[in-house]
C-alpha positions in Angstrom: -70.7 -35.5 42.1 -68.9 -32.6 43.8 -68.6 -32.8 47.5 -70.7 -30.4 49.5 -69.2 -27.4 51.4 -67.9 -28.2 54.9 -69.6 -26.4 57.8 -67.5 -23.4 59.0 -66.3 -25.2 62.2 -65.1 -28.2 60.3 -63.7 -26.0 57.5 -61.5 -24.2 60.1 -60.2 -27.5 61.3 -59.3 -28.6 57.8 -57.4 -25.4 57.0 -55.5 -25.5 60.3 -54.5 -29.2 60.0 -53.7 -29.1 56.3 -51.9 -25.8 56.3 -50.1 -25.9 59.6 -52.2 -23.0 60.9 -53.9 -19.9 59.5 -53.3 -16.2 59.9 -56.8 -15.8 61.4 -58.1 -13.9 58.4 -61.5 -14.4 56.9 -62.2 -17.9 55.8 -63.2 -18.3 52.1 -64.7 -21.0 50.0 -64.8 -21.1 46.2 -65.4 -23.2 43.2 -62.4 -24.4 41.1 -62.2 -25.2 37.4 -59.6 -26.5 35.0 -59.3 -26.3 31.2 -57.1 -26.2 28.2 -56.1 -23.0 26.3 -57.4 -21.4 23.1 -55.8 -22.9 20.1 -54.7 -26.1 21.8 -56.3 -28.3 19.2 -54.7 -26.4 16.3 -51.5 -27.5 14.5 -48.2 -26.1 15.9 -44.5 -26.5 15.1 -42.0 -28.4 17.3 -38.6 -28.8 15.6 -39.1 -30.1 12.0 -42.6 -31.4 12.6 -46.1 -29.9 12.5 -48.0 -31.5 15.4 -51.8 -31.6 15.9 -53.0 -33.1 19.2 -56.3 -34.9 18.6 -57.0 -35.9 22.2 -55.4 -34.9 25.5 -56.8 -35.8 29.0 -55.1 -35.0 32.2 -55.8 -36.0 35.8 -55.0 -33.3 38.4 -55.2 -34.7 41.9 -55.1 -31.6 44.1 -53.8 -28.0 44.1 -52.4 -26.0 47.1 -51.5 -22.3 47.4 -48.7 -21.4 49.8 -48.0 -18.1 51.4 -44.3 -18.7 51.0 -42.5 -18.2 47.6 -41.1 -21.2 45.7 -38.6 -23.0 47.9 -39.2 -20.7 50.8 -41.0 -23.3 52.9 -38.3 -26.0 52.4 -39.8 -27.6 49.4 -36.5 -27.7 47.6 -35.1 -30.0 50.3 -35.9 -33.8 50.7 -39.6 -33.1 51.7 -42.8 -33.1 49.7 -45.2 -31.3 51.9 -44.2 -27.7 52.4 -43.8 -26.4 56.0 -45.3 -23.0 55.3 -48.9 -21.9 55.5 -51.4 -22.7 52.8 -53.5 -19.7 51.8 -55.9 -22.0 49.9 -56.4 -25.6 48.8 -58.6 -27.7 46.4 -58.0 -31.1 47.9 -59.8 -33.2 45.3 -59.3 -34.1 41.6 -60.4 -33.1 38.2 -60.1 -35.1 34.9 -59.8 -32.4 32.3 -59.9 -32.4 28.5 -57.0 -30.1 27.6 -58.3 -29.5 24.1 -61.3 -27.8 25.5 -61.5 -24.3 26.8 -64.7 -25.0 28.7 -64.2 -24.8 32.5 -64.3 -28.3 34.0 -65.1 -28.3 37.7 -63.0 -30.0 40.4 -64.9 -32.6 42.4 -64.6 -30.6 45.6 -64.9 -26.9 46.6 -61.7 -24.9 47.4 -61.2 -23.4 50.9 -58.7 -21.1 52.5 -58.3 -17.7 54.1 -58.2 -14.2 52.7 -54.5 -14.1 52.2 -52.0 -13.9 49.3 -50.3 -17.0 47.9 -46.7 -16.6 46.6 -46.5 -20.1 45.2 -48.8 -22.9 44.3 -48.5 -26.7 43.9 -50.1 -29.0 41.4 -50.3 -32.6 42.7 -50.4 -35.2 39.9 -51.6 -38.1 41.9 -54.7 -40.3 42.1 -54.6 -40.7 45.9 -51.8 -40.9 48.5 -48.9 -38.9 47.2 -46.4 -41.5 48.4 -48.2 -44.7 47.3 -48.6 -46.5 44.0 -50.8 -44.7 41.6 -53.0 -46.5 39.0 -54.6 -43.6 37.1 -52.5 -42.2 34.3 -51.9 -38.5 34.7 -51.9 -37.9 31.0 -53.4 -39.8 28.0 -52.7 -38.3 24.7 -52.9 -38.9 20.9 -51.7 -36.8 18.0 -50.4 -36.6 14.4 -46.9 -35.4 13.5 -46.2 -34.3 9.9 -42.7 -33.5 8.4 -41.9 -31.0 5.7 -42.3 -33.7 3.0 -45.9 -34.3 4.1 -45.2 -37.7 5.8 -47.5 -38.1 8.8 -47.3 -40.5 11.7 -49.7 -41.1 14.5 -48.5 -41.3 18.1 -50.0 -41.7 21.6 -48.8 -41.5 25.2 -50.0 -42.9 28.5 -48.1 -41.2 31.3 -47.9 -42.5 34.9 -45.7 -41.7 37.8 -44.5 -44.7 39.8 -41.1 -45.9 41.1 -40.6 -48.4 38.3 -40.7 -45.8 35.6 -40.1 -42.3 37.1 -38.0 -42.5 40.3 -35.3 -44.9 41.4 -34.9 -43.2 44.7 -31.7 -41.8 46.2 -28.3 -42.8 44.7 -26.8 -42.3 48.2 -27.5 -45.3 50.4 -26.8 -43.2 53.5 -29.7 -40.8 52.5 -32.5 -43.1 51.3 -35.1 -40.3 51.6 -33.2 -37.8 49.5 -35.2 -38.3 46.3 -38.7 -39.5 47.2 -41.2 -40.5 44.6 -43.6 -37.8 45.7 -41.2 -35.2 44.5 -41.9 -36.4 40.9 -45.6 -35.8 41.5 -45.6 -32.3 42.8 -45.1 -29.2 40.7 -44.3 -25.9 42.4 -45.0 -22.7 40.6 -44.5 -19.0 41.5 -47.6 -16.7 41.8 -48.9 -13.6 43.5 -52.5 -14.4 44.1 -54.8 -12.9 46.7 -57.8 -14.9 47.8 -61.2 -13.4 48.9 -64.7 -14.5 49.4 -66.8 -14.6 46.2 -64.0 -15.6 43.9 -63.5 -18.5 41.5 -60.3 -20.4 40.8 -59.3 -21.2 37.2 -56.4 -23.5 36.3 -55.3 -23.8 32.7 -52.8 -26.2 31.1 -51.2 -25.8 27.6 -50.2 -29.2 26.3 -48.4 -27.7 23.3 -45.6 -26.6 25.7 -44.8 -30.2 26.4 -43.4 -30.3 22.8 -42.3 -26.8 21.9 -40.0 -26.1 24.9 -38.0 -29.3 24.8 -34.2 -28.8 24.5 -34.1 -31.6 21.9 -37.4 -32.0 20.0 -38.9 -35.4 19.7 -38.2 -37.1 16.4 -41.4 -38.5 15.0 -39.8 -39.9 11.9 -41.1 -43.5 11.1 -39.2 -46.0 13.3 -37.8 -43.4 15.7 -40.5 -44.2 18.3 -41.6 -47.7 19.4 -44.7 -49.3 17.9 -47.7 -49.3 20.3 -47.3 -53.1 20.5 -43.7 -52.7 21.9 -43.4 -53.5 25.7 -41.2 -50.4 26.0 -44.3 -48.3 25.6 -45.2 -48.9 29.2 -42.6 -50.4 31.6 -44.7 -49.3 34.6 -45.4 -52.6 36.3 -48.3 -51.1 38.3 -50.4 -50.0 35.3 -51.2 -52.5 32.5 -51.8 -51.1 29.0 -52.5 -52.5 25.6 -52.6 -50.9 22.2 -56.3 -49.9 22.5 -55.4 -47.7 25.5 -53.6 -45.3 23.1 -56.7 -45.1 20.8 -58.6 -42.0 22.2 -61.8 -40.6 20.8 -61.2 -37.1 19.5 -62.6 -34.0 21.2 -65.0 -33.4 18.3 -67.1 -36.6 17.8 -67.0 -38.0 14.2 -70.1 -37.6 12.0 -72.7 -40.3 12.5 -71.9 -41.6 9.0 -68.4 -42.5 10.2 -68.7 -45.9 11.8 -65.2 -47.2 11.4 -61.6 -46.1 10.8 -61.3 -43.3 13.4 -59.4 -43.5 16.6 -61.1 -45.9 19.0 -63.4 -47.1 16.3 -63.4 -50.6 14.7 -61.1 -51.0 11.7 -62.7 -50.8 8.3 -62.9 -53.8 6.0 -61.7 -53.3 2.5 -61.4 -55.9 -0.3 -57.8 -56.5 -1.4 -58.1 -59.0 -4.2 -58.8 -62.4 -2.8 -58.5 -61.3 0.9 -60.0 -58.7 3.1 -57.8 -55.8 4.5 -58.4 -54.0 7.7 -57.8 -50.3 7.3 -58.0 -47.0 9.3 -58.2 -43.4 8.4 -55.2 -41.2 7.8 -52.1 -42.2 9.7 -53.9 -44.5 12.1 -53.1 -48.2 12.3 -55.3 -51.3 13.0 -54.4 -53.2 16.1 -56.6 -56.0 17.4 -59.5 -54.7 15.2 -59.4 -51.2 16.7 -57.9 -48.1 15.0 -55.4 -46.1 16.9 -51.9 -44.5 16.8 -49.0 -46.4 15.3 -46.3 -45.3 17.7 -46.0 -44.5 21.3 -43.9 -42.0 23.4 -42.6 -44.4 26.0 -43.9 -44.2 29.6 -40.5 -44.2 31.2 -37.6 -41.9 32.1 -35.1 -44.8 32.2 -35.0 -46.6 28.8 -31.5 -47.5 27.5 -30.2 -45.0 24.9 -30.3 -47.7 22.2 -34.0 -48.2 22.3 -36.4 -46.2 20.0 -37.7 -43.2 21.7 -35.5 -43.7 24.7 -35.1 -40.0 25.4 -38.6 -39.0 24.2 -40.3 -40.5 27.3 -38.0 -38.6 29.7 -38.3 -35.3 27.7 -42.1 -35.4 27.6 -42.3 -36.2 31.3 -39.9 -33.4 32.1 -42.1 -30.8 30.3 -45.4 -32.2 31.7 -44.0 -31.7 35.2 -42.5 -28.3 34.6 -44.2 -25.1 35.7 -44.4 -23.7 32.1 -47.7 -25.3 31.0 -49.6 -24.3 34.1 -51.3 -21.0 34.9 -53.9 -20.0 37.5 -56.1 -17.0 38.2 -58.6 -16.2 40.9 -61.3 -13.9 39.8 -64.5 -12.3 41.2 -67.6 -14.2 40.3 -70.1 -12.3 38.1 -73.8 -12.9 37.9 
């Protein structure tokens, strides 16, 4: 349930405390939504593979809009909370299906002042930006097909914790130089005026996670670890198993399909004197549940000799880049 609007007096206090002051302009409140983009569920090309994402869910913790341009409030230094003035904020989460263009509402209203933001921040966190997080920021599944028609299924569970994303500063004399929170905050340029009666829309294009990589992920059989491989998730704070990669598709299967799809029980087929557990398409049967065969590792630090060692780093780099995100603030219409 979305939290109710704060009374004006309390709202003013929140803006002042959270944003290090206000300009004194008109206070505004607004609804905020997130969604995917048109065509997100359609096949696209990345390197030598045609990729179709069958399920993508993202957890966005909070969004903040700063009156300073990117880096102008000291964000490029060893700090995570900008020292400038926030024009607006949505300090609560949304879990968004990125293969859907339907607006999905944040759990809290946004608030701010009638000013113009020159940058905005996406916080990928499930609570305190500096503490251990337990909620994956991305859960994803898809199919990659090469020019010969060979298809493989893959999945990813992406978290941001010290064990898999940030080893801190390499300089012992400056232990705070590379804090974990820097890996969880994305800063993006904008030029967005806020006004009463508007609505915020945030969109994320997950295809960019694959199409803008400097070196495309190799989905050839054996180039990524199997979902049963411990390297799929070295994050000691978040325990996963192969079933966690088996996500139901955006479009539910027909009622006649009771087995074989992702997240469904494996189908039983007779194979001579024995029974064989099978799944549809490129999916594999693990622990009697159908799901992807391979994973993109949930780590930025795997040794180069391991399958998919660079894939986990490359995927995370694109997820936390500015390129997939866009935002607009528009007048509400009856």
